Chimera marker file (.cmm) of the C-alpha trace (Angstrom):
<marker_set name="trace">
<marker id="1" x="119.437" y="125.305" z="28.345" r="1" g="1" b="0" radius="0.5"/>
<marker id="2" x="117.526" y="127.376" z="27.317" r="1" g="1" b="0" radius="0.5"/>
<marker id="3" x="115.020" y="128.096" z="29.794" r="1" g="1" b="0" radius="0.5"/>
<marker id="4" x="117.077" y="128.090" z="32.770" r="1" g="1" b="0" radius="0.5"/>
<marker id="5" x="120.611" y="128.775" z="32.244" r="1" g="1" b="0" radius="0.5"/>
<marker id="6" x="120.179" y="131.134" z="29.503" r="1" g="1" b="0" radius="0.5"/>
<marker id="7" x="117.979" y="133.082" z="31.240" r="1" g="1" b="0" radius="0.5"/>
<marker id="8" x="120.360" y="133.600" z="34.221" r="1" g="1" b="0" radius="0.5"/>
<marker id="9" x="123.059" y="134.287" z="31.732" r="1" g="1" b="0" radius="0.5"/>
<marker id="10" x="120.760" y="136.833" z="30.482" r="1" g="1" b="0" radius="0.5"/>
<marker id="11" x="120.374" y="138.555" z="33.587" r="1" g="1" b="0" radius="0.5"/>
<marker id="12" x="123.662" y="138.528" z="34.897" r="1" g="1" b="0" radius="0.5"/>
<marker id="13" x="124.704" y="139.972" z="31.163" r="1" g="1" b="0" radius="0.5"/>
<marker id="14" x="122.548" y="142.825" z="32.084" r="1" g="1" b="0" radius="0.5"/>
<marker id="15" x="123.582" y="143.472" z="34.798" r="1" g="1" b="0" radius="0.5"/>
<marker id="16" x="126.868" y="143.901" z="34.063" r="1" g="1" b="0" radius="0.5"/>
<marker id="17" x="125.775" y="146.314" z="31.284" r="1" g="1" b="0" radius="0.5"/>
<marker id="18" x="123.263" y="148.312" z="33.223" r="1" g="1" b="0" radius="0.5"/>
<marker id="19" x="123.814" y="148.179" z="36.607" r="1" g="1" b="0" radius="0.5"/>
<marker id="20" x="121.547" y="150.188" z="38.286" r="1" g="1" b="0" radius="0.5"/>
<marker id="21" x="119.696" y="151.342" z="35.440" r="1" g="1" b="0" radius="0.5"/>
<marker id="22" x="118.039" y="147.926" z="34.439" r="1" g="1" b="0" radius="0.5"/>
<marker id="23" x="113.731" y="149.442" z="34.476" r="1" g="1" b="0" radius="0.5"/>
<marker id="24" x="111.707" y="146.021" z="33.808" r="1" g="1" b="0" radius="0.5"/>
<marker id="25" x="111.788" y="142.786" z="31.888" r="1" g="1" b="0" radius="0.5"/>
<marker id="26" x="109.533" y="140.811" z="30.802" r="1" g="1" b="0" radius="0.5"/>
<marker id="27" x="110.052" y="136.933" z="30.659" r="1" g="1" b="0" radius="0.5"/>
<marker id="28" x="107.840" y="134.897" z="27.949" r="1" g="1" b="0" radius="0.5"/>
<marker id="29" x="107.569" y="131.525" z="30.039" r="1" g="1" b="0" radius="0.5"/>
<marker id="30" x="104.646" y="128.613" z="29.859" r="1" g="1" b="0" radius="0.5"/>
<marker id="31" x="101.560" y="127.886" z="30.854" r="1" g="1" b="0" radius="0.5"/>
<marker id="32" x="101.692" y="124.979" z="33.411" r="1" g="1" b="0" radius="0.5"/>
<marker id="33" x="104.809" y="125.987" z="35.286" r="1" g="1" b="0" radius="0.5"/>
<marker id="34" x="103.047" y="126.471" z="38.339" r="1" g="1" b="0" radius="0.5"/>
<marker id="35" x="101.085" y="123.569" z="37.636" r="1" g="1" b="0" radius="0.5"/>
<marker id="36" x="103.465" y="121.130" z="36.801" r="1" g="1" b="0" radius="0.5"/>
<marker id="37" x="102.342" y="118.125" z="38.909" r="1" g="1" b="0" radius="0.5"/>
<marker id="38" x="98.781" y="118.466" z="36.976" r="1" g="1" b="0" radius="0.5"/>
<marker id="39" x="97.770" y="116.724" z="34.332" r="1" g="1" b="0" radius="0.5"/>
<marker id="40" x="98.017" y="117.253" z="31.705" r="1" g="1" b="0" radius="0.5"/>
<marker id="41" x="101.270" y="119.303" z="32.643" r="1" g="1" b="0" radius="0.5"/>
<marker id="42" x="103.264" y="116.466" z="33.818" r="1" g="1" b="0" radius="0.5"/>
<marker id="43" x="103.394" y="115.096" z="30.402" r="1" g="1" b="0" radius="0.5"/>
<marker id="44" x="104.615" y="118.175" z="28.947" r="1" g="1" b="0" radius="0.5"/>
<marker id="45" x="106.743" y="118.365" z="32.309" r="1" g="1" b="0" radius="0.5"/>
<marker id="46" x="109.210" y="114.963" z="31.082" r="1" g="1" b="0" radius="0.5"/>
<marker id="47" x="111.786" y="116.402" z="30.125" r="1" g="1" b="0" radius="0.5"/>
<marker id="48" x="111.999" y="119.532" z="32.658" r="1" g="1" b="0" radius="0.5"/>
<marker id="49" x="110.586" y="122.336" z="30.331" r="1" g="1" b="0" radius="0.5"/>
<marker id="50" x="108.218" y="123.916" z="32.799" r="1" g="1" b="0" radius="0.5"/>
<marker id="51" x="110.425" y="123.260" z="35.634" r="1" g="1" b="0" radius="0.5"/>
<marker id="52" x="113.356" y="125.074" z="33.909" r="1" g="1" b="0" radius="0.5"/>
<marker id="53" x="110.991" y="127.700" z="32.871" r="1" g="1" b="0" radius="0.5"/>
<marker id="54" x="109.776" y="127.921" z="37.060" r="1" g="1" b="0" radius="0.5"/>
<marker id="55" x="113.476" y="128.243" z="37.707" r="1" g="1" b="0" radius="0.5"/>
<marker id="56" x="114.402" y="131.374" z="35.523" r="1" g="1" b="0" radius="0.5"/>
<marker id="57" x="110.865" y="132.941" z="36.721" r="1" g="1" b="0" radius="0.5"/>
<marker id="58" x="112.243" y="132.578" z="40.093" r="1" g="1" b="0" radius="0.5"/>
<marker id="59" x="115.332" y="133.826" z="39.356" r="1" g="1" b="0" radius="0.5"/>
<marker id="60" x="113.986" y="136.847" z="37.946" r="1" g="1" b="0" radius="0.5"/>
<marker id="61" x="112.096" y="137.725" z="40.288" r="1" g="1" b="0" radius="0.5"/>
<marker id="62" x="114.795" y="137.161" z="42.655" r="1" g="1" b="0" radius="0.5"/>
<marker id="63" x="116.760" y="139.513" z="40.761" r="1" g="1" b="0" radius="0.5"/>
<marker id="64" x="113.994" y="142.674" z="40.002" r="1" g="1" b="0" radius="0.5"/>
<marker id="65" x="113.743" y="142.622" z="44.110" r="1" g="1" b="0" radius="0.5"/>
<marker id="66" x="117.436" y="143.285" z="44.418" r="1" g="1" b="0" radius="0.5"/>
<marker id="67" x="118.256" y="145.041" z="41.279" r="1" g="1" b="0" radius="0.5"/>
<marker id="68" x="115.128" y="147.385" z="41.804" r="1" g="1" b="0" radius="0.5"/>
<marker id="69" x="113.193" y="146.958" z="38.658" r="1" g="1" b="0" radius="0.5"/>
<marker id="70" x="110.083" y="145.580" z="37.329" r="1" g="1" b="0" radius="0.5"/>
<marker id="71" x="109.350" y="142.320" z="36.182" r="1" g="1" b="0" radius="0.5"/>
<marker id="72" x="107.048" y="140.843" z="33.953" r="1" g="1" b="0" radius="0.5"/>
<marker id="73" x="106.222" y="136.408" z="33.797" r="1" g="1" b="0" radius="0.5"/>
<marker id="74" x="103.635" y="136.335" z="30.388" r="1" g="1" b="0" radius="0.5"/>
<marker id="75" x="102.513" y="132.596" z="30.384" r="1" g="1" b="0" radius="0.5"/>
<marker id="76" x="101.052" y="131.888" z="26.604" r="1" g="1" b="0" radius="0.5"/>
<marker id="77" x="99.596" y="128.632" z="26.165" r="1" g="1" b="0" radius="0.5"/>
<marker id="78" x="100.753" y="126.114" z="23.393" r="1" g="1" b="0" radius="0.5"/>
<marker id="79" x="101.772" y="128.796" z="20.442" r="1" g="1" b="0" radius="0.5"/>
<marker id="80" x="100.498" y="127.817" z="16.659" r="1" g="1" b="0" radius="0.5"/>
<marker id="81" x="99.969" y="130.377" z="13.721" r="1" g="1" b="0" radius="0.5"/>
<marker id="82" x="102.441" y="131.628" z="11.760" r="1" g="1" b="0" radius="0.5"/>
<marker id="83" x="105.218" y="132.052" z="10.718" r="1" g="1" b="0" radius="0.5"/>
<marker id="84" x="104.203" y="129.005" z="8.804" r="1" g="1" b="0" radius="0.5"/>
<marker id="85" x="108.009" y="127.048" z="9.136" r="1" g="1" b="0" radius="0.5"/>
<marker id="86" x="107.589" y="123.928" z="10.536" r="1" g="1" b="0" radius="0.5"/>
<marker id="87" x="106.868" y="121.581" z="8.317" r="1" g="1" b="0" radius="0.5"/>
<marker id="88" x="106.069" y="118.669" z="11.315" r="1" g="1" b="0" radius="0.5"/>
<marker id="89" x="103.244" y="120.445" z="12.745" r="1" g="1" b="0" radius="0.5"/>
<marker id="90" x="100.063" y="119.892" z="10.899" r="1" g="1" b="0" radius="0.5"/>
<marker id="91" x="98.313" y="123.282" z="12.353" r="1" g="1" b="0" radius="0.5"/>
<marker id="92" x="101.742" y="124.811" z="10.180" r="1" g="1" b="0" radius="0.5"/>
<marker id="93" x="101.247" y="122.970" z="7.135" r="1" g="1" b="0" radius="0.5"/>
<marker id="94" x="97.416" y="123.596" z="6.157" r="1" g="1" b="0" radius="0.5"/>
<marker id="95" x="97.798" y="127.146" z="8.341" r="1" g="1" b="0" radius="0.5"/>
<marker id="96" x="94.371" y="126.012" z="10.144" r="1" g="1" b="0" radius="0.5"/>
<marker id="97" x="94.163" y="129.674" z="11.966" r="1" g="1" b="0" radius="0.5"/>
<marker id="98" x="95.034" y="132.016" z="8.915" r="1" g="1" b="0" radius="0.5"/>
<marker id="99" x="91.770" y="133.339" z="8.729" r="1" g="1" b="0" radius="0.5"/>
<marker id="100" x="89.990" y="132.115" z="12.028" r="1" g="1" b="0" radius="0.5"/>
<marker id="101" x="89.640" y="135.751" z="14.403" r="1" g="1" b="0" radius="0.5"/>
<marker id="102" x="90.609" y="135.050" z="17.767" r="1" g="1" b="0" radius="0.5"/>
<marker id="103" x="89.464" y="137.094" z="20.725" r="1" g="1" b="0" radius="0.5"/>
<marker id="104" x="92.556" y="136.947" z="23.854" r="1" g="1" b="0" radius="0.5"/>
<marker id="105" x="91.929" y="136.032" z="27.341" r="1" g="1" b="0" radius="0.5"/>
<marker id="106" x="94.332" y="137.037" z="30.380" r="1" g="1" b="0" radius="0.5"/>
<marker id="107" x="94.288" y="135.492" z="33.996" r="1" g="1" b="0" radius="0.5"/>
<marker id="108" x="96.192" y="136.111" z="36.460" r="1" g="1" b="0" radius="0.5"/>
<marker id="109" x="98.704" y="133.424" z="37.609" r="1" g="1" b="0" radius="0.5"/>
<marker id="110" x="98.670" y="130.216" z="36.027" r="1" g="1" b="0" radius="0.5"/>
<marker id="111" x="94.833" y="129.296" z="35.327" r="1" g="1" b="0" radius="0.5"/>
<marker id="112" x="94.524" y="129.137" z="31.955" r="1" g="1" b="0" radius="0.5"/>
<marker id="113" x="94.209" y="126.455" z="29.642" r="1" g="1" b="0" radius="0.5"/>
<marker id="114" x="94.662" y="126.856" z="25.874" r="1" g="1" b="0" radius="0.5"/>
<marker id="115" x="96.419" y="127.578" z="23.355" r="1" g="1" b="0" radius="0.5"/>
<marker id="116" x="97.897" y="130.938" z="21.667" r="1" g="1" b="0" radius="0.5"/>
<marker id="117" x="98.823" y="132.407" z="18.174" r="1" g="1" b="0" radius="0.5"/>
<marker id="118" x="102.051" y="133.812" z="18.142" r="1" g="1" b="0" radius="0.5"/>
<marker id="119" x="101.106" y="137.074" z="16.614" r="1" g="1" b="0" radius="0.5"/>
<marker id="120" x="98.738" y="136.704" z="19.925" r="1" g="1" b="0" radius="0.5"/>
<marker id="121" x="101.649" y="136.900" z="22.138" r="1" g="1" b="0" radius="0.5"/>
<marker id="122" x="103.439" y="139.456" z="20.254" r="1" g="1" b="0" radius="0.5"/>
<marker id="123" x="101.002" y="142.254" z="20.647" r="1" g="1" b="0" radius="0.5"/>
<marker id="124" x="100.420" y="141.178" z="24.618" r="1" g="1" b="0" radius="0.5"/>
<marker id="125" x="104.111" y="141.676" z="25.198" r="1" g="1" b="0" radius="0.5"/>
<marker id="126" x="104.215" y="144.829" z="23.124" r="1" g="1" b="0" radius="0.5"/>
<marker id="127" x="101.024" y="146.370" z="25.020" r="1" g="1" b="0" radius="0.5"/>
<marker id="128" x="102.343" y="145.301" z="28.169" r="1" g="1" b="0" radius="0.5"/>
<marker id="129" x="105.617" y="146.905" z="27.678" r="1" g="1" b="0" radius="0.5"/>
<marker id="130" x="103.460" y="150.318" z="25.555" r="1" g="1" b="0" radius="0.5"/>
<marker id="131" x="101.081" y="150.812" z="28.299" r="1" g="1" b="0" radius="0.5"/>
<marker id="132" x="103.396" y="149.699" z="31.607" r="1" g="1" b="0" radius="0.5"/>
<marker id="133" x="100.610" y="147.516" z="32.563" r="1" g="1" b="0" radius="0.5"/>
<marker id="134" x="100.885" y="144.345" z="34.596" r="1" g="1" b="0" radius="0.5"/>
<marker id="135" x="103.936" y="145.737" z="36.496" r="1" g="1" b="0" radius="0.5"/>
<marker id="136" x="105.584" y="143.310" z="38.914" r="1" g="1" b="0" radius="0.5"/>
<marker id="137" x="103.211" y="140.193" z="37.952" r="1" g="1" b="0" radius="0.5"/>
<marker id="138" x="102.426" y="137.000" z="36.355" r="1" g="1" b="0" radius="0.5"/>
<marker id="139" x="99.536" y="136.191" z="33.846" r="1" g="1" b="0" radius="0.5"/>
<marker id="140" x="98.650" y="133.654" z="31.137" r="1" g="1" b="0" radius="0.5"/>
<marker id="141" x="97.389" y="134.239" z="27.865" r="1" g="1" b="0" radius="0.5"/>
<marker id="142" x="95.145" y="132.376" z="25.434" r="1" g="1" b="0" radius="0.5"/>
<marker id="143" x="92.883" y="132.490" z="22.523" r="1" g="1" b="0" radius="0.5"/>
<marker id="144" x="89.338" y="132.203" z="22.513" r="1" g="1" b="0" radius="0.5"/>
<marker id="145" x="86.859" y="131.916" z="19.917" r="1" g="1" b="0" radius="0.5"/>
<marker id="146" x="85.977" y="135.714" z="19.037" r="1" g="1" b="0" radius="0.5"/>
<marker id="147" x="86.649" y="138.611" z="18.061" r="1" g="1" b="0" radius="0.5"/>
<marker id="148" x="90.222" y="140.233" z="18.578" r="1" g="1" b="0" radius="0.5"/>
<marker id="149" x="90.219" y="142.675" z="20.690" r="1" g="1" b="0" radius="0.5"/>
<marker id="150" x="91.460" y="146.493" z="19.944" r="1" g="1" b="0" radius="0.5"/>
<marker id="151" x="94.412" y="147.979" z="21.129" r="1" g="1" b="0" radius="0.5"/>
<marker id="152" x="92.755" y="150.009" z="23.442" r="1" g="1" b="0" radius="0.5"/>
<marker id="153" x="90.038" y="146.991" z="24.545" r="1" g="1" b="0" radius="0.5"/>
<marker id="154" x="94.121" y="145.000" z="24.578" r="1" g="1" b="0" radius="0.5"/>
<marker id="155" x="95.226" y="147.844" z="26.990" r="1" g="1" b="0" radius="0.5"/>
<marker id="156" x="92.501" y="147.635" z="29.421" r="1" g="1" b="0" radius="0.5"/>
<marker id="157" x="92.148" y="144.099" z="30.219" r="1" g="1" b="0" radius="0.5"/>
<marker id="158" x="96.569" y="144.303" z="30.291" r="1" g="1" b="0" radius="0.5"/>
<marker id="159" x="95.197" y="147.455" z="33.310" r="1" g="1" b="0" radius="0.5"/>
<marker id="160" x="93.126" y="145.253" z="35.007" r="1" g="1" b="0" radius="0.5"/>
<marker id="161" x="95.685" y="142.410" z="35.968" r="1" g="1" b="0" radius="0.5"/>
<marker id="162" x="97.047" y="144.404" z="38.787" r="1" g="1" b="0" radius="0.5"/>
<link id1="1" id2="2" r="1" g="1" b="0" radius="0.2"/>
<link id1="2" id2="3" r="1" g="1" b="0" radius="0.2"/>
<link id1="3" id2="4" r="1" g="1" b="0" radius="0.2"/>
<link id1="4" id2="5" r="1" g="1" b="0" radius="0.2"/>
<link id1="5" id2="6" r="1" g="1" b="0" radius="0.2"/>
<link id1="6" id2="7" r="1" g="1" b="0" radius="0.2"/>
<link id1="7" id2="8" r="1" g="1" b="0" radius="0.2"/>
<link id1="8" id2="9" r="1" g="1" b="0" radius="0.2"/>
<link id1="9" id2="10" r="1" g="1" b="0" radius="0.2"/>
<link id1="10" id2="11" r="1" g="1" b="0" radius="0.2"/>
<link id1="11" id2="12" r="1" g="1" b="0" radius="0.2"/>
<link id1="12" id2="13" r="1" g="1" b="0" radius="0.2"/>
<link id1="13" id2="14" r="1" g="1" b="0" radius="0.2"/>
<link id1="14" id2="15" r="1" g="1" b="0" radius="0.2"/>
<link id1="15" id2="16" r="1" g="1" b="0" radius="0.2"/>
<link id1="16" id2="17" r="1" g="1" b="0" radius="0.2"/>
<link id1="17" id2="18" r="1" g="1" b="0" radius="0.2"/>
<link id1="18" id2="19" r="1" g="1" b="0" radius="0.2"/>
<link id1="19" id2="20" r="1" g="1" b="0" radius="0.2"/>
<link id1="20" id2="21" r="1" g="1" b="0" radius="0.2"/>
<link id1="21" id2="22" r="1" g="1" b="0" radius="0.2"/>
<link id1="22" id2="23" r="1" g="1" b="0" radius="0.2"/>
<link id1="23" id2="24" r="1" g="1" b="0" radius="0.2"/>
<link id1="24" id2="25" r="1" g="1" b="0" radius="0.2"/>
<link id1="25" id2="26" r="1" g="1" b="0" radius="0.2"/>
<link id1="26" id2="27" r="1" g="1" b="0" radius="0.2"/>
<link id1="27" id2="28" r="1" g="1" b="0" radius="0.2"/>
<link id1="28" id2="29" r="1" g="1" b="0" radius="0.2"/>
<link id1="29" id2="30" r="1" g="1" b="0" radius="0.2"/>
<link id1="30" id2="31" r="1" g="1" b="0" radius="0.2"/>
<link id1="31" id2="32" r="1" g="1" b="0" radius="0.2"/>
<link id1="32" id2="33" r="1" g="1" b="0" radius="0.2"/>
<link id1="33" id2="34" r="1" g="1" b="0" radius="0.2"/>
<link id1="34" id2="35" r="1" g="1" b="0" radius="0.2"/>
<link id1="35" id2="36" r="1" g="1" b="0" radius="0.2"/>
<link id1="36" id2="37" r="1" g="1" b="0" radius="0.2"/>
<link id1="37" id2="38" r="1" g="1" b="0" radius="0.2"/>
<link id1="38" id2="39" r="1" g="1" b="0" radius="0.2"/>
<link id1="39" id2="40" r="1" g="1" b="0" radius="0.2"/>
<link id1="40" id2="41" r="1" g="1" b="0" radius="0.2"/>
<link id1="41" id2="42" r="1" g="1" b="0" radius="0.2"/>
<link id1="42" id2="43" r="1" g="1" b="0" radius="0.2"/>
<link id1="43" id2="44" r="1" g="1" b="0" radius="0.2"/>
<link id1="44" id2="45" r="1" g="1" b="0" radius="0.2"/>
<link id1="45" id2="46" r="1" g="1" b="0" radius="0.2"/>
<link id1="46" id2="47" r="1" g="1" b="0" radius="0.2"/>
<link id1="47" id2="48" r="1" g="1" b="0" radius="0.2"/>
<link id1="48" id2="49" r="1" g="1" b="0" radius="0.2"/>
<link id1="49" id2="50" r="1" g="1" b="0" radius="0.2"/>
<link id1="50" id2="51" r="1" g="1" b="0" radius="0.2"/>
<link id1="51" id2="52" r="1" g="1" b="0" radius="0.2"/>
<link id1="52" id2="53" r="1" g="1" b="0" radius="0.2"/>
<link id1="53" id2="54" r="1" g="1" b="0" radius="0.2"/>
<link id1="54" id2="55" r="1" g="1" b="0" radius="0.2"/>
<link id1="55" id2="56" r="1" g="1" b="0" radius="0.2"/>
<link id1="56" id2="57" r="1" g="1" b="0" radius="0.2"/>
<link id1="57" id2="58" r="1" g="1" b="0" radius="0.2"/>
<link id1="58" id2="59" r="1" g="1" b="0" radius="0.2"/>
<link id1="59" id2="60" r="1" g="1" b="0" radius="0.2"/>
<link id1="60" id2="61" r="1" g="1" b="0" radius="0.2"/>
<link id1="61" id2="62" r="1" g="1" b="0" radius="0.2"/>
<link id1="62" id2="63" r="1" g="1" b="0" radius="0.2"/>
<link id1="63" id2="64" r="1" g="1" b="0" radius="0.2"/>
<link id1="64" id2="65" r="1" g="1" b="0" radius="0.2"/>
<link id1="65" id2="66" r="1" g="1" b="0" radius="0.2"/>
<link id1="66" id2="67" r="1" g="1" b="0" radius="0.2"/>
<link id1="67" id2="68" r="1" g="1" b="0" radius="0.2"/>
<link id1="68" id2="69" r="1" g="1" b="0" radius="0.2"/>
<link id1="69" id2="70" r="1" g="1" b="0" radius="0.2"/>
<link id1="70" id2="71" r="1" g="1" b="0" radius="0.2"/>
<link id1="71" id2="72" r="1" g="1" b="0" radius="0.2"/>
<link id1="72" id2="73" r="1" g="1" b="0" radius="0.2"/>
<link id1="73" id2="74" r="1" g="1" b="0" radius="0.2"/>
<link id1="74" id2="75" r="1" g="1" b="0" radius="0.2"/>
<link id1="75" id2="76" r="1" g="1" b="0" radius="0.2"/>
<link id1="76" id2="77" r="1" g="1" b="0" radius="0.2"/>
<link id1="77" id2="78" r="1" g="1" b="0" radius="0.2"/>
<link id1="78" id2="79" r="1" g="1" b="0" radius="0.2"/>
<link id1="79" id2="80" r="1" g="1" b="0" radius="0.2"/>
<link id1="80" id2="81" r="1" g="1" b="0" radius="0.2"/>
<link id1="81" id2="82" r="1" g="1" b="0" radius="0.2"/>
<link id1="82" id2="83" r="1" g="1" b="0" radius="0.2"/>
<link id1="83" id2="84" r="1" g="1" b="0" radius="0.2"/>
<link id1="84" id2="85" r="1" g="1" b="0" radius="0.2"/>
<link id1="85" id2="86" r="1" g="1" b="0" radius="0.2"/>
<link id1="86" id2="87" r="1" g="1" b="0" radius="0.2"/>
<link id1="87" id2="88" r="1" g="1" b="0" radius="0.2"/>
<link id1="88" id2="89" r="1" g="1" b="0" radius="0.2"/>
<link id1="89" id2="90" r="1" g="1" b="0" radius="0.2"/>
<link id1="90" id2="91" r="1" g="1" b="0" radius="0.2"/>
<link id1="91" id2="92" r="1" g="1" b="0" radius="0.2"/>
<link id1="92" id2="93" r="1" g="1" b="0" radius="0.2"/>
<link id1="93" id2="94" r="1" g="1" b="0" radius="0.2"/>
<link id1="94" id2="95" r="1" g="1" b="0" radius="0.2"/>
<link id1="95" id2="96" r="1" g="1" b="0" radius="0.2"/>
<link id1="96" id2="97" r="1" g="1" b="0" radius="0.2"/>
<link id1="97" id2="98" r="1" g="1" b="0" radius="0.2"/>
<link id1="98" id2="99" r="1" g="1" b="0" radius="0.2"/>
<link id1="99" id2="100" r="1" g="1" b="0" radius="0.2"/>
<link id1="100" id2="101" r="1" g="1" b="0" radius="0.2"/>
<link id1="101" id2="102" r="1" g="1" b="0" radius="0.2"/>
<link id1="102" id2="103" r="1" g="1" b="0" radius="0.2"/>
<link id1="103" id2="104" r="1" g="1" b="0" radius="0.2"/>
<link id1="104" id2="105" r="1" g="1" b="0" radius="0.2"/>
<link id1="105" id2="106" r="1" g="1" b="0" radius="0.2"/>
<link id1="106" id2="107" r="1" g="1" b="0" radius="0.2"/>
<link id1="107" id2="108" r="1" g="1" b="0" radius="0.2"/>
<link id1="108" id2="109" r="1" g="1" b="0" radius="0.2"/>
<link id1="109" id2="110" r="1" g="1" b="0" radius="0.2"/>
<link id1="110" id2="111" r="1" g="1" b="0" radius="0.2"/>
<link id1="111" id2="112" r="1" g="1" b="0" radius="0.2"/>
<link id1="112" id2="113" r="1" g="1" b="0" radius="0.2"/>
<link id1="113" id2="114" r="1" g="1" b="0" radius="0.2"/>
<link id1="114" id2="115" r="1" g="1" b="0" radius="0.2"/>
<link id1="115" id2="116" r="1" g="1" b="0" radius="0.2"/>
<link id1="116" id2="117" r="1" g="1" b="0" radius="0.2"/>
<link id1="117" id2="118" r="1" g="1" b="0" radius="0.2"/>
<link id1="118" id2="119" r="1" g="1" b="0" radius="0.2"/>
<link id1="119" id2="120" r="1" g="1" b="0" radius="0.2"/>
<link id1="120" id2="121" r="1" g="1" b="0" radius="0.2"/>
<link id1="121" id2="122" r="1" g="1" b="0" radius="0.2"/>
<link id1="122" id2="123" r="1" g="1" b="0" radius="0.2"/>
<link id1="123" id2="124" r="1" g="1" b="0" radius="0.2"/>
<link id1="124" id2="125" r="1" g="1" b="0" radius="0.2"/>
<link id1="125" id2="126" r="1" g="1" b="0" radius="0.2"/>
<link id1="126" id2="127" r="1" g="1" b="0" radius="0.2"/>
<link id1="127" id2="128" r="1" g="1" b="0" radius="0.2"/>
<link id1="128" id2="129" r="1" g="1" b="0" radius="0.2"/>
<link id1="129" id2="130" r="1" g="1" b="0" radius="0.2"/>
<link id1="130" id2="131" r="1" g="1" b="0" radius="0.2"/>
<link id1="131" id2="132" r="1" g="1" b="0" radius="0.2"/>
<link id1="132" id2="133" r="1" g="1" b="0" radius="0.2"/>
<link id1="133" id2="134" r="1" g="1" b="0" radius="0.2"/>
<link id1="134" id2="135" r="1" g="1" b="0" radius="0.2"/>
<link id1="135" id2="136" r="1" g="1" b="0" radius="0.2"/>
<link id1="136" id2="137" r="1" g="1" b="0" radius="0.2"/>
<link id1="137" id2="138" r="1" g="1" b="0" radius="0.2"/>
<link id1="138" id2="139" r="1" g="1" b="0" radius="0.2"/>
<link id1="139" id2="140" r="1" g="1" b="0" radius="0.2"/>
<link id1="140" id2="141" r="1" g="1" b="0" radius="0.2"/>
<link id1="141" id2="142" r="1" g="1" b="0" radius="0.2"/>
<link id1="142" id2="143" r="1" g="1" b="0" radius="0.2"/>
<link id1="143" id2="144" r="1" g="1" b="0" radius="0.2"/>
<link id1="144" id2="145" r="1" g="1" b="0" radius="0.2"/>
<link id1="145" id2="146" r="1" g="1" b="0" radius="0.2"/>
<link id1="146" id2="147" r="1" g="1" b="0" radius="0.2"/>
<link id1="147" id2="148" r="1" g="1" b="0" radius="0.2"/>
<link id1="148" id2="149" r="1" g="1" b="0" radius="0.2"/>
<link id1="149" id2="150" r="1" g="1" b="0" radius="0.2"/>
<link id1="150" id2="151" r="1" g="1" b="0" radius="0.2"/>
<link id1="151" id2="152" r="1" g="1" b="0" radius="0.2"/>
<link id1="152" id2="153" r="1" g="1" b="0" radius="0.2"/>
<link id1="153" id2="154" r="1" g="1" b="0" radius="0.2"/>
<link id1="154" id2="155" r="1" g="1" b="0" radius="0.2"/>
<link id1="155" id2="156" r="1" g="1" b="0" radius="0.2"/>
<link id1="156" id2="157" r="1" g="1" b="0" radius="0.2"/>
<link id1="157" id2="158" r="1" g="1" b="0" radius="0.2"/>
<link id1="158" id2="159" r="1" g="1" b="0" radius="0.2"/>
<link id1="159" id2="160" r="1" g="1" b="0" radius="0.2"/>
<link id1="160" id2="161" r="1" g="1" b="0" radius="0.2"/>
<link id1="161" id2="162" r="1" g="1" b="0" radius="0.2"/>
</marker_set>
């Protein structure tokens, strides 16, 4: 309901409210959307979540083409890290990522495999919008061992995605 129907409703409401003034939309999707038939993604798509995210991506791209605005689809891996308010997940209970620095890997399409810190995802989306990078494209983002990139380095990586 959220990944497909709600995103369609948002696009319709945005069109009704802004019309031709729409400039750009960034959609957070998921790694595995384009690989739903490859392991381990069929397991993750058992209830159709990845299929629904794919439908939302397709709808966004079609609406952007028809409406004349730019789009970006960001595909993170499994999200982890704070806020630590989900007591069901052990990584959250023990704050396993709390002091671990994380580098950021970006790749066009849906080719990466890994996990993504919520804070990394937020920064990537913010820098995508701030820098004007990665317009009319889709890419994956995961964290890897290493030192977190500076804002300038992250912007350079985003700019290289085109």
